[in-house]
C-alpha positions, 0 to 999 in steps of 0.5 A: 517292758512296760506299755511306756517303754514299749511306745518310746521304743518304738518311736524311737526306732521311727525316728532312726533315720530322721537322725540318721541323715544329721550332719556331725555338726547337726548332731553337735547343735541338736542337744540344746534344741531338745532341751529347749523343746522340753522346757517348752513343754512340747509334747514329751513322748515325741521330744523323748523319741527324738533324743533316743534316736539321736543318742542311738545314732551317735553311739552308733557313730562312735562304735563305727556300726549301727546299734542292734535294736536290743539297745533302744529296748534296754534303753527305754526300760532303763529310761523308767527307772528299774533293774534290766536282766541281760539274757545271754542274747544281750551283748555287754556292747548293747549294755553299754550302749543302752546306758550311754542313750539313757544317759543322754536323754537325762542330760537333755532333760535336766540341761547342764546342772549335773545330777546324771550319774553312772555308778560302777563297782571300781575306780578302773571301771570308771575311768574306762566308762568315762572314757567310753562316753566321751567318745559317743557323748561329747560329739552331742556337746555332752560334758562326761566327768570323772569322779575319783575316790582321791580326788581333791575338793577342786577336782570332784566339783569339776566333776560334777560340773559335767553333764554325765559323771562316772564314778565307783560307788565308793567315790560317790559315797565319799563325796557325799560324806565330804561335800554334806557332811564334815566339809568346811564352807569350802567344800560344801557344794550339795550335788543334784541327785536326779538320776542314777544308772548301776553298771552291774545291778547285782554286783552293786545294788546287791553285793554291796548292799551290806557294804558301809563307806567311812570317812576316817580319822587316825587318832594320833595316840595309841592306847596299846593297854586297853587292848592288851588288858582286854586280851587278858580279861578274855583270856580268863573267861570260860566258853560256854559259861561267859561266851558262846561260838556259833556259825553265821547262817550263809557266811561262812564264819563263826561269831560270838555271843557274850552270855549274862554271866559274861557281861556281869562278869565284865561289869564287875571287873571294870566297875559299870553300873549303867550299860548305856554308859558310852564306857560300857558299850566300847568295853563290851564291844572290846571284849567281843572282838578280843574273844573273836580274835582268839576263837572267831578269826584264823591266821592266813585266811581271815587275817595275815601278818606282814612286817609285824602288822595285821592285814585283814582280809576282804569279807572278814567276819559279819562287818567287813567295812568296819574292821578298821573302825571297831578295834578289830585289828587292834584286837587281833594284835594284843592277841598275837603280841604285836605292837598296837596301831593307831585306831581309825575312827569314823567322822562320817558314814553311809552304806551303799543302799542309803546313798542311792536311795537318795537318787529321784530316779534310779536303774541298773543292769543285772548281768549273770546269775540273778538275785530274787526280784524281791530284793530290789524291790525291798531295798530299793523300790525297783522293778524288774523286767528281763528274764525270770528272776529267782524267787528264792532267797539264799542265806546270804541274801537274807543276812543282807536285807537284815543288815539293811533293816538294821541300818534303816533303824538309825537311818533317821539320826544321820538325817537329823544331823545332816539337816543341822549341819546343813543349816550351819551352812545354808540357813540365812540366819543361823542365830534364831536356831542357835538360840533355840538350842541354847534354850534346849540346853538349859531345859535339859540341864534344868530337867537333869538337876530335878528341882534341886537348887544345889545341883542347878545353880553349879550346872547353870553357871558351867553352861552361861554366865548366870545372872540370878538375884538371890531371890530368884533361887526360890523360883529355881527352875522357872527363873532359869530359862528366861536368864539364860535367854537374856544372857544370850541377847546380851552376848549377842549385842555385846559381840554383834549379830553377824559376828556371833552367827558366823562364830555360832556356825563354825562352833556348832559344826565342829562339836557335831563333827567331834561328837558324831564321830564318837556317836558312830564309834558307839553305834558300832560297838552297839552293833557288835554286841547286838547283831550275833544275839539277833537283839534288834530292839535292843540295837534300836533302843541303845542306839536311840539313846545314845543319839538322843546324849549325843544331841544334848551334848552338841547343845551343851557344849556349843552353848558353853563354849559360844558364851566363853569364847573370843569370837575373834579367834574363832572367825580367824581359823575358818 
């Protein structure tokens, strides 16, 4: 226990008799008083000692018996933001009580503004925790909310209106995706993420460190021939000339690597000249999945067939959570000559560590055989207190750290998209940003034309209503940007600043959602192609190139649409 935690622990014990003398009515009234004392800049240490003492007393009354002295010790360490390892002497009851005390302390600190979250491993656990916390915290006037993975936007807003929110890691991640990545104005309520406690640090912080949560959309049309053709092509390849199959360290699985000859055969068969072409990226991923279906997956172990449909098992391959978004199920269906089901494409994704790193403070309790302290430090920057942790890393733990390293390589792209999308919802005046996007789109087309006026003028005419005179053609690229900016100003004057501002926000969001979804599919395909070959630099470079193209497409398509669309019809859709 750190020196600060030890002081808080002893101070809370010293104030316990004071809290014990309170009536139920006194306990109900004291929370707001403690919050006001913190706002008044009273000595934080003395106020927190009272907060902890009150929390301990309420938990004891809720349980019907005094809490053990282990509880304030655990709570003091959790308050500091870290991982507490439970030894055999710590009962689950004490751990739950400690989490309740710390949740109360943070609820007092932030008031009723939310941002105090308990993250659990399943919907069932979250429901139980919400019921338990209601018993011990509502007598203190602290409302407890329950966040379900299936909750409506209204129910989610209601849950986050509580001072303490309980939910599974999946529910919190999905809420983030819906409110801050793909939700419309009616669902844009960014959450405060000040503090979180993870109920089981081993299960969630480490066990789910390679898990990714996706918000999916099922495609309406089924392109069965795509997967059937690839299955036929894969069957014509030979091993080891075109591909290699090897075990995956620590995962009891096999994976597959395309050889140079295999990639060349693919390119020749489909007429591919540029490996960075999105079509090439998807074809390579489809081929890998078709070969995996034949050589890496076993019916009855990795998947089963029920009523003519493939059901994938938990933990298949190296990226279990992408099983339904990367064409894996469809590849198996093609290999088994089954009807091809529609693809489910990601609208937005976030991995569990990336979500949890959004919190200002994070802590958790580790029960059972614990992961090495270095993993908590590398993944989350968390200190570890309690019994001595293992220092060695298993092959599976090394793989999880490797997955996190790869995902962090592309995390900046998601942040950039998040910021652009947030600007369409929150920026006071969006038109200046839209004007910059138009200019960037025009400059990108100018650069691509390489000063060839016969290429440049048609490209510009597709982008905006070009207004150059014959004499301006000689100036070429130098005349294009001012002409485009003048066209934008004319559009503003014709439509009106307020109406065009609203339309630009809607149009930009639509193209972000569509093109970002396409990018996520490509990113997954690139991961698919690079992971087994351990080509980290290739993954980083190829995803960066595809993101550059995605941003160019967002700017280009938004510009083209903004100049030509009927603004009134756009506004009528919102």
